[in-house]
C-alpha positions as CSV (number, residue, x, y, z in Angstrom):
1,M,103.9,100.8,-17.5
2,R,104.0,100.3,-14.1
3,L,107.0,101.2,-12.5
4,R,109.4,98.2,-10.9
5,L,110.3,98.7,-7.2
6,P,114.1,97.8,-6.3
7,R,114.4,94.6,-4.7
8,P,115.5,95.5,-0.9
9,R,119.3,94.6,-0.1
10,S,119.6,91.2,0.9
11,L,120.4,89.9,4.7
12,A,123.7,89.1,3.9
13,G,124.3,92.8,2.7
14,Q,122.5,94.7,5.1
15,L,124.6,92.6,7.9
16,F,127.7,93.7,5.5
17,A,127.1,97.4,5.9
18,M,126.1,97.4,9.2
19,Q,129.2,95.6,10.4
20,V,131.4,97.6,8.2
21,V,130.1,100.7,9.7
22,L,130.0,99.3,12.9
23,V,133.7,98.3,12.4
24,A,134.8,102.1,11.0
25,A,133.1,103.3,14.0
26,V,134.8,101.2,16.3
27,V,138.4,101.8,14.6
28,A,137.4,105.6,14.3
29,G,136.8,105.6,18.2
30,C,140.0,103.5,19.0
31,V,142.1,106.1,16.7
32,V,140.4,109.2,18.5
33,F,140.5,107.5,22.3
34,A,144.6,106.9,20.8
35,Y,145.5,110.0,20.3
36,V,143.7,111.7,22.9
37,T,145.4,109.6,25.2
38,D,148.7,110.2,23.3
39,R,148.6,114.3,23.5
40,A,148.1,113.9,27.5
41,Q,151.0,111.4,28.0
42,A,152.8,113.7,25.2
43,E,152.4,116.6,27.5
44,E,153.1,114.8,31.2
45,T,155.9,113.4,29.3
46,A,157.3,116.8,28.0
47,R,156.2,118.3,31.7
48,R,158.5,115.6,33.6
49,Q,161.1,116.0,31.0
50,S,161.4,120.2,31.3
51,T,161.2,119.4,35.3
52,A,164.4,117.4,35.0
53,A,166.3,119.7,33.1
54,A,165.3,122.9,34.9
55,T,166.3,121.2,38.3
56,A,169.1,119.5,37.1
57,V,170.4,123.1,35.6
58,A,169.9,124.6,38.7
59,A,171.5,122.2,41.0
60,S,174.9,122.7,38.8
61,P,177.8,123.9,40.5
62,A,178.5,125.9,37.4
63,V,175.7,127.8,37.5
64,V,175.6,128.4,41.0
65,A,179.2,129.7,40.8
66,A,178.1,131.8,37.4
67,A,175.3,133.1,39.9
68,Q,177.0,134.2,42.7
69,A,179.5,136.0,40.5
70,A,177.1,137.8,38.7
71,G,178.0,141.2,40.6
72,H,181.2,141.5,39.5
73,T,181.0,139.7,36.1
74,S,178.2,138.9,33.7
75,P,177.2,135.4,34.0
76,T,176.5,134.7,30.0
77,A,179.5,133.8,28.6
78,R,180.1,131.0,31.4
79,L,176.5,130.0,31.1
80,Q,175.1,130.0,27.0
81,P,177.5,127.2,26.1
82,Y,176.3,125.2,29.2
83,A,172.7,125.8,28.6
84,E,173.0,124.9,24.7
85,A,174.8,121.9,25.6
86,V,172.3,120.9,28.2
87,R,169.4,122.0,25.8
88,R,170.6,119.2,22.9
89,D,171.3,116.4,25.6
90,A,168.5,116.5,27.3
91,G,166.0,116.8,24.0
92,V,163.9,120.2,25.5
93,S,163.0,123.0,23.3
94,Y,164.8,125.8,25.5
95,V,167.0,126.4,28.7
96,V,167.3,129.7,30.0
97,V,168.8,131.0,32.8
98,M,167.8,134.4,34.5
99,A,168.1,136.5,37.4
100,P,165.5,136.8,40.0
101,D,163.9,140.0,38.6
102,G,163.6,137.9,35.1
103,T,166.6,139.4,32.7
104,R,167.8,136.5,31.0
105,W,171.4,135.3,31.2
106,T,170.5,132.6,28.8
107,H,168.5,132.0,25.4
108,P,169.2,129.7,22.6
109,E,168.2,133.3,20.1
110,P,171.0,135.3,21.4
111,E,169.4,138.3,20.9
112,Q,166.9,137.4,23.3
113,I,169.7,137.5,25.9
114,G,169.4,140.7,28.4
115,H,165.2,140.9,27.8
116,T,163.0,139.9,30.3
117,Y,161.3,136.7,30.8
118,L,158.1,136.1,29.6
119,G,156.1,134.2,32.2
120,H,155.2,133.8,35.7
121,I,158.4,133.6,38.1
122,D,156.7,134.5,41.3
123,R,156.6,131.1,42.7
124,A,160.1,130.3,42.0
125,V,161.8,133.6,43.7
126,R,159.6,132.5,46.6
127,G,162.0,129.0,46.4
128,E,159.3,126.6,44.7
129,T,159.5,124.6,41.5
130,F,156.5,124.9,39.3
131,S,154.9,124.0,35.6
132,E,152.9,125.8,33.9
133,T,152.1,126.1,30.0
134,H,151.9,129.6,28.6
135,K,153.4,131.4,25.8
136,G,156.9,132.7,25.1
137,V,159.1,133.5,22.9
138,L,159.5,130.6,20.8
139,G,155.8,130.0,21.2
140,L,153.3,128.2,23.3
141,S,155.0,125.9,25.4
142,V,155.1,123.5,28.4
143,R,157.8,124.6,30.9
144,T,159.3,124.1,34.2
145,V,160.5,127.4,36.6
146,A,163.1,126.1,39.3
147,P,165.1,128.1,41.5
148,V,168.8,128.5,41.9
149,F,170.0,128.9,45.4
150,D,172.7,130.7,46.9
151,D,174.9,127.4,48.8
152,R,175.7,129.7,51.0
153,E,174.2,130.6,54.6
154,Q,172.8,133.9,55.0
155,A,173.6,136.1,58.0
156,G,171.6,135.9,61.2
157,E,169.0,133.4,59.1
158,P,170.9,129.9,59.7
159,G,169.4,127.1,57.5
160,R,167.8,129.8,54.7
161,R,169.0,129.8,51.2
162,R,168.9,132.6,49.2
163,V,167.4,132.6,45.5
164,I,170.0,134.0,43.5
165,A,168.8,132.9,40.0
166,L,166.4,130.9,38.2
167,V,166.1,128.6,35.7
168,S,163.3,127.4,33.0
169,S,163.3,124.5,30.8
170,G,160.3,124.1,28.1
171,I,159.0,121.8,25.2
172,T,157.3,123.6,22.8
173,V,153.6,122.6,22.4
174,E,154.3,122.1,18.5
175,R,157.5,120.1,19.1
176,I,154.4,118.2,21.2
177,S,152.0,118.6,18.3
178,Q,154.7,117.0,16.0
179,Q,155.6,113.9,18.1
180,V,151.9,112.7,18.4
181,R,151.2,113.4,15.0
182,E,154.0,111.4,14.4
183,Q,152.2,108.3,16.6
184,V,149.1,109.8,15.0
185,T,150.0,108.5,11.5
186,A,151.3,104.8,12.9
187,L,148.0,104.5,14.6
188,L,146.1,105.5,11.4
189,G,148.1,103.0,9.2
190,T,147.5,100.6,12.1
191,A,144.1,101.2,12.3
192,G,143.5,101.4,8.5
193,A,145.2,97.8,8.0
194,A,142.3,96.7,10.7
195,L,139.6,98.2,9.0
196,V,140.9,96.8,6.0
197,L,141.0,93.3,7.6
198,G,137.9,93.6,9.5
199,G,135.9,94.5,6.4
200,A,137.9,91.5,4.4
201,G,136.7,89.4,7.5
202,T,133.3,90.6,7.1
203,Y,132.9,90.1,3.7
204,V,134.0,86.5,3.6
205,I,131.4,86.1,6.8
206,N,128.6,87.4,5.0
207,A,129.4,85.8,1.3
208,R,129.0,82.6,3.0
209,L,125.8,83.9,4.7
210,R,124.6,85.0,1.5
211,R,125.1,81.5,0.1
212,S,123.4,80.3,3.1
213,T,120.5,82.6,2.9
214,K,120.0,82.2,-1.1
215,G,120.8,86.1,-1.2
216,M,117.2,86.6,0.2
217,N,116.3,89.6,2.5
218,A,114.9,89.8,6.0
219,T,111.2,90.6,4.7
220,E,111.5,86.9,2.3
221,L,113.2,85.2,4.9
222,S,110.1,86.0,7.5
223,R,107.8,85.5,4.8
224,M,109.2,82.0,3.8
225,H,109.3,81.8,7.8
226,D,105.8,82.0,8.3
227,Y,104.7,80.0,5.0
228,H,106.8,77.5,6.3
229,E,105.3,77.3,9.9
230,A,101.7,77.8,8.5
231,A,102.2,74.8,5.9
232,L,104.3,72.5,8.6
233,H,100.7,72.7,10.9
234,A,98.3,72.8,7.9
235,V,98.9,69.5,6.4
236,R,97.9,66.2,7.9
237,E,100.4,64.3,6.5
238,G,103.3,64.0,8.6
239,L,107.0,65.3,7.9
240,V,110.0,64.5,9.8
241,M,113.3,66.2,9.6
242,L,116.8,64.5,10.8
243,D,119.9,66.4,11.2
244,G,123.0,63.8,10.4
245,Q,123.2,62.1,14.1
246,R,119.8,61.2,13.0
247,R,118.6,63.7,15.8
248,I,114.6,64.9,15.8
249,A,115.2,68.8,13.7
250,L,111.8,69.5,12.9
251,I,108.2,67.5,13.3
252,N,105.0,68.8,12.8
253,D,101.8,67.9,14.4
254,G,100.5,65.5,11.9
255,A,103.7,63.5,12.3
256,R,103.5,63.7,15.9
257,E,99.8,62.2,15.7
258,L,100.7,59.3,13.6
259,L,103.6,58.6,15.4
260,G,102.3,58.8,19.2
261,L,104.2,61.6,20.3
262,C,101.7,64.3,21.0
263,G,103.1,66.0,24.1
264,V,106.6,65.2,24.0
265,D,109.4,67.5,23.3
266,V,111.2,65.0,21.1
267,V,113.1,67.7,19.3
268,G,117.1,67.4,19.4
269,C,116.1,63.8,20.5
270,S,117.9,60.7,18.7
271,A,115.3,58.5,16.3
272,A,116.5,55.5,18.8
273,E,114.9,57.4,21.1
274,L,111.2,57.7,20.4
275,G,110.1,54.2,21.6
276,L,108.7,53.3,17.8
277,P,108.9,49.8,17.0
278,A,112.3,48.2,15.8
279,P,111.3,47.8,11.9
280,L,110.3,51.5,11.6
281,T,113.1,53.2,14.1
282,G,115.3,50.8,11.3
283,A,113.8,52.4,8.3
284,L,114.7,55.9,10.3
285,L,118.1,55.0,10.9
286,S,119.1,53.7,7.2
287,A,121.1,55.9,5.3
288,E,119.1,54.6,2.1
289,P,116.3,56.6,0.6
290,R,112.7,54.3,1.4
291,V,109.6,54.7,-0.9
292,D,106.4,53.5,-0.1
293,E,107.5,51.1,2.5
294,L,104.6,50.0,5.4
295,H,105.2,50.5,9.0
296,L,102.6,49.0,11.6
297,T,102.5,50.9,15.2
298,D,100.8,50.0,17.8
299,E,97.4,51.5,16.4
300,R,98.5,52.9,12.7
301,V,99.5,51.4,9.6
302,L,102.0,53.7,8.0
303,V,103.3,54.4,4.5
304,L,106.7,55.8,5.2
305,N,109.0,58.0,2.2
306,T,112.5,59.1,3.2
307,R,114.9,60.9,1.3
308,P,118.4,62.3,2.5
309,V,119.2,65.9,1.9
310,V,122.3,66.5,0.2
311,G,124.4,69.5,-0.2
312,G,127.7,69.0,-0.4
313,E,127.8,67.0,2.5
314,R,124.8,64.8,4.0
315,R,123.1,67.2,6.0
316,G,120.1,65.2,7.3
317,T,117.0,63.0,6.0
318,V,113.2,64.3,5.1
319,V,110.7,61.7,6.1
320,T,107.3,61.7,5.1
321,L,104.3,59.5,6.7
322,R,101.0,59.1,5.4
323,D,98.4,57.3,7.7
324,R,96.8,53.9,5.9
325,T,95.3,52.8,9.1
326,E,91.5,53.2,7.4
327,L,92.7,52.5,4.1
328,Q,94.2,48.8,5.1
329,A,91.3,48.2,6.6
330,L,88.8,49.4,3.9
331,S,91.6,46.8,1.6
332,G,91.1,43.8,3.9
333,E,87.3,44.4,4.2
334,L,87.5,44.5,0.4
335,N,89.7,41.7,-0.2
336,S,87.5,39.3,2.0
337,E,83.9,40.9,-0.3
338,R,86.2,40.0,-3.2
339,G,86.3,36.3,-1.6
340,F,83.0,35.9,-0.9
341,T,82.2,36.9,-4.3
342,E,84.4,34.6,-6.2
343,A,83.1,31.6,-3.6
344,L,79.2,32.5,-4.5
345,R,80.3,32.7,-8.3
346,S,82.1,29.5,-8.0
347,Q,79.1,27.9,-5.6
348,A,76.5,29.7,-8.5
349,H,78.8,27.5,-11.2
350,E,78.4,24.2,-9.1
351,A,75.1,24.6,-8.2
352,A,74.3,24.8,-11.8
353,N,76.4,21.7,-12.3
354,R,73.9,19.9,-9.6
355,L,71.0,21.2,-11.6
356,H,71.9,20.0,-14.3
357,T,72.9,16.7,-13.1
358,V,69.2,16.5,-11.1
359,V,67.4,17.2,-14.1
360,S,69.6,14.9,-16.5
361,L,68.9,11.8,-14.0
362,I,65.0,13.0,-14.1
363,E,64.9,13.0,-17.7
364,L,66.4,9.5,-17.9
365,G,63.5,8.4,-15.2
366,R,65.8,7.5,-12.0
367,V,63.9,10.0,-10.0
368,D,64.9,8.1,-7.2
369,E,68.5,8.7,-7.8
370,A,68.0,12.5,-8.8
371,V,66.2,13.2,-4.6
372,G,68.7,11.3,-3.4
373,F,71.8,13.4,-4.9
374,A,69.7,16.5,-4.2
375,T,69.4,15.7,-0.5
376,A,72.6,14.8,0.0
377,E,74.1,17.9,-1.2
378,L,71.9,20.5,0.5
379,E,72.0,18.4,3.9
380,L,76.0,18.9,3.2
381,A,75.5,22.9,2.8
382,Q,72.9,23.0,5.1
383,A,74.9,21.4,8.1
384,L,78.0,23.6,7.9
385,T,75.5,26.8,8.0
386,D,73.8,24.9,10.8
387,R,76.9,24.4,12.4
388,V,77.9,28.0,12.5
389,V,74.6,29.9,12.9
390,T,74.4,27.9,16.0
391,A,77.7,28.1,17.3
392,V,78.2,31.7,16.5
393,G,75.5,34.3,17.1
394,E,77.4,36.9,16.6
395,P,76.1,37.7,12.7
396,V,79.4,38.7,11.4
397,L,81.8,36.4,12.4
398,A,79.2,33.7,11.3
399,A,79.1,35.6,8.2
400,L,83.3,35.7,8.1
401,L,83.6,31.9,8.9
402,L,80.7,31.1,6.1
403,G,83.0,33.2,3.4
404,K,86.1,31.6,4.6
405,A,84.7,28.3,4.7
406,A,83.1,28.2,0.9
407,Q,86.8,29.6,0.0
408,A,88.8,27.0,1.7
409,N,86.8,24.7,-0.1
410,E,87.5,26.1,-3.2
411,R,91.3,25.6,-2.5
412,G,90.8,21.8,-1.3
413,V,91.2,22.7,2.3
414,E,88.3,21.8,4.9
415,L,87.6,24.3,7.6
416,V,86.0,22.6,10.6
417,L,84.3,25.1,13.5
418,T,85.2,23.0,16.6
419,E,82.6,21.3,18.9
420,D,83.7,23.9,21.9
421,S,82.9,27.2,20.0
422,R,80.1,29.1,21.0
423,I,79.3,33.1,20.6
424,D,76.3,34.1,21.9
425,D,74.7,37.0,19.8
426,G,75.1,40.2,22.3
427,V,77.8,38.7,24.4
428,L,80.3,40.8,22.6
429,P,81.1,44.6,24.0
430,V,81.4,47.9,21.7
431,S,85.1,47.2,22.5
432,P,87.1,45.1,20.9
433,P,85.4,46.9,17.7
434,A,83.9,44.1,15.0
435,R,86.4,45.7,12.1
436,D,89.4,44.6,14.8
437,L,87.7,41.2,15.3
438,V,87.3,40.6,11.1
439,T,91.2,41.5,11.2
440,I,92.1,39.0,13.4
441,L,89.9,36.4,12.7
442,G,89.9,36.9,8.7
443,N,93.9,36.7,8.7
444,L,94.5,33.9,11.0
445,I,92.5,31.8,8.5
446,D,93.4,32.9,5.4
447,N,97.3,32.3,6.8
448,A,95.9,28.7,7.9
449,V,94.5,28.0,5.0
450,E,97.3,29.3,2.5
451,A,99.4,27.2,4.6
452,A,97.4,23.9,4.7
453,G,97.0,24.0,0.6
454,L,100.7,23.7,0.8
455,P,101.4,20.0,-0.7
456,E,102.6,18.2,2.2
457,G,103.3,14.9,1.8
458,G,100.1,14.3,-0.4
459,R,97.6,15.1,3.0
460,S,94.3,16.7,2.6
461,G,94.6,20.5,4.1
462,R,92.3,20.6,7.1
463,V,92.2,24.1,9.2
464,T,90.4,24.0,12.7
465,V,88.5,27.1,14.4
466,T,87.8,27.8,18.0
467,A,85.8,30.9,18.8
468,L,84.5,30.9,22.7
469,A,83.4,34.1,24.6
470,G,82.4,34.2,27.9
471,G,84.7,31.4,29.7
472,G,86.9,34.0,32.2
473,G,85.7,37.4,30.5
474,E,88.1,36.8,27.8
475,L,86.9,36.1,23.6
476,L,89.2,32.6,22.8
477,I,90.0,32.3,19.2
478,R,92.0,29.6,18.2
479,V,93.0,28.7,14.8
480,G,95.2,25.4,13.5
481,D,95.9,24.3,10.6
482,S,97.5,20.9,9.0
483,G,100.2,23.1,6.9
484,P,104.1,22.7,7.6
485,G,103.9,24.7,10.7
486,V,106.5,27.5,11.9
487,R,109.8,26.4,13.1
488,P,110.7,27.1,16.8
489,E,113.3,29.9,15.6
490,D,111.0,31.7,13.7
491,R,108.4,32.1,16.3
492,A,109.7,35.6,17.5
493,D,109.8,36.6,14.1
494,V,106.8,35.5,12.3
495,L,104.7,38.3,13.4
496,D,107.1,40.8,12.3
497,R,106.3,42.9,9.2
498,G,107.5,41.2,6.1
499,W,108.1,37.8,7.1
500,S,106.6,35.2,4.9
501,T,107.4,31.8,3.5
502,R,105.8,32.8,0.1
503,G,108.0,35.4,-1.0
504,P,108.4,39.4,-1.0
505,G,105.4,41.7,-1.1
506,R,103.5,39.3,1.5
507,G,103.7,39.0,5.4
508,L,101.7,41.7,6.3
509,G,98.4,40.0,7.7
510,L,100.2,38.5,11.0
511,A,101.4,41.9,11.7
512,L,98.3,43.3,11.2
513,V,96.8,40.8,14.0
514,Q,99.4,41.5,16.0
515,Q,98.3,45.5,15.9
516,A,95.1,44.8,16.2
517,V,95.4,42.3,19.6
518,R,97.7,45.2,20.9
519,R,95.0,47.8,20.8
520,A,92.4,45.4,22.3
521,S,95.2,44.7,25.4
522,G,94.9,41.3,23.9
523,T,97.9,38.5,24.0
524,L,99.0,36.4,20.7
525,T,100.6,33.0,21.2
526,I,101.9,30.5,18.7
527,A,102.6,26.5,19.4
528,E,102.3,23.5,17.4
529,S,99.1,22.1,16.5
530,P,97.3,18.9,17.1
531,L,97.0,18.8,12.7
532,G,101.1,19.0,12.7
533,G,101.1,22.3,11.7
534,A,101.1,25.8,13.5
535,E,98.5,26.8,15.9
536,F,97.5,30.6,17.1
537,T,95.8,31.6,20.0
538,V,94.3,35.0,20.7
539,R,93.1,36.0,24.2
540,L,91.0,39.4,24.4
541,P,89.5,40.5,27.5
542,L,85.9,41.7,27.1
543,D,85.4,44.4,30.0
544,V,88.2,46.5,28.1
545,A,87.6,50.2,29.1
546,A,90.3,51.3,27.2
547,P,93.2,50.3,25.1
548,E,96.5,49.7,26.9
549,R,99.9,48.7,26.0
550,I,100.0,45.2,24.7
551,T,102.7,42.3,24.7
552,A,102.7,39.9,22.1
553,E,103.7,36.3,23.8
554,V,105.0,33.5,21.5
555,G,104.6,30.2,23.2
556,A,106.4,27.2,22.8
């Protein structure tokens, strides 16, 4: 049986323990500092207090008079009550009046009167007031000894006064310690309350931290961060995280590439400041979730999904981006191939019908009519093929035009290649690539055929295509139709993704055309066609070395 090691304490628990220890250490340090400071202050206060009492007693006229009469009568009877009264009023432990030789005249303990004072008196005998800490009858004390001067001048020594007695006043260290203990008791109560409050505040803060970190420890958080970073850089799909103010909180390498933001520090920037197309910016700023929306940038077709991050409050939005550029191009080519297949199937069906007609005419003995019927159909089909092949030497575009002509014919729309069309083989350079030309021309023809196929006053549909390369170093593609046209007020929006007159789920073809034109550094204009419908004109430079930023122009 494998032993399961205990799970390390969570990060919040570790921080809580560390903070409690830190708060306790700070409080203990403050208590020790306060105790030492209070002790020193108490001793200094006791020294000042004893000095004040000793000097006051030494200067008292009653004490001076009693000391002067000490040679005739004992001063104890006069000085003992006075010294005790001063001791009680001054708040000191004792007041001792003594002779210059140290014999006590007063003492709080009467049995000590007449005995020798325990302590130093030499400096006081010389007329100096001093303080010291010394052990006496009452124990260790902070004391001050002051001289009592005779107020009578000495014969032969004018100005010099004789020391006739000494006064010692002191406060025992035990009494000082008792005062400090009382202060420390109050200080410990305050420190305990501070420790409790600090611990409670730390607990509240760490409880919130525990909820935010999901109870994980530092190792788990570090591992999750490493996995998070590895996953962000490993996925090819784009991932963008927006905060509640729609600022970029996180963006991975895939999103930078898809949005064209490589080498730009956009973290902290608002989504509205990224310079993205308006529909894509609106989707990023929207509060509503988006599911598999198609959006176009200058070079890519993106599938966008957004989902709000909700945790008690709106914290932001998670955006995922997938590149559908290649898939969209392949889908367009597949649709074209399907169209060609349907056209071939339809033509095969028509050819079978015509063949049956020719065979039936021959069986009826009407050979001349059969030859005339077959020749007319062959000349009609061959004339269109000859016209396209002669005018357009580029095989990709020629095949596209023939296929689109067959599709248009099936829908009852006549597709006409104008007389001034001319593209020789080898004229078109590598840029723009053939795929972009197929996207541009194919979508413009599809849009024109659909528009011309709409019932409009009983008119038959007609689409004209002009393809001219070489003049002025540019490729000209113009597609006009006999449909209802585009209203002038709609021409500024017709190239946006999703704009269509044929219901939802449409409106991507012209947006793809605009994207391809921009990639090729070209221009796209919209005007009214001579046939009564819309006319789209694309001009692409033939000497483009690298794609640049293009602006689509909307003609009048």
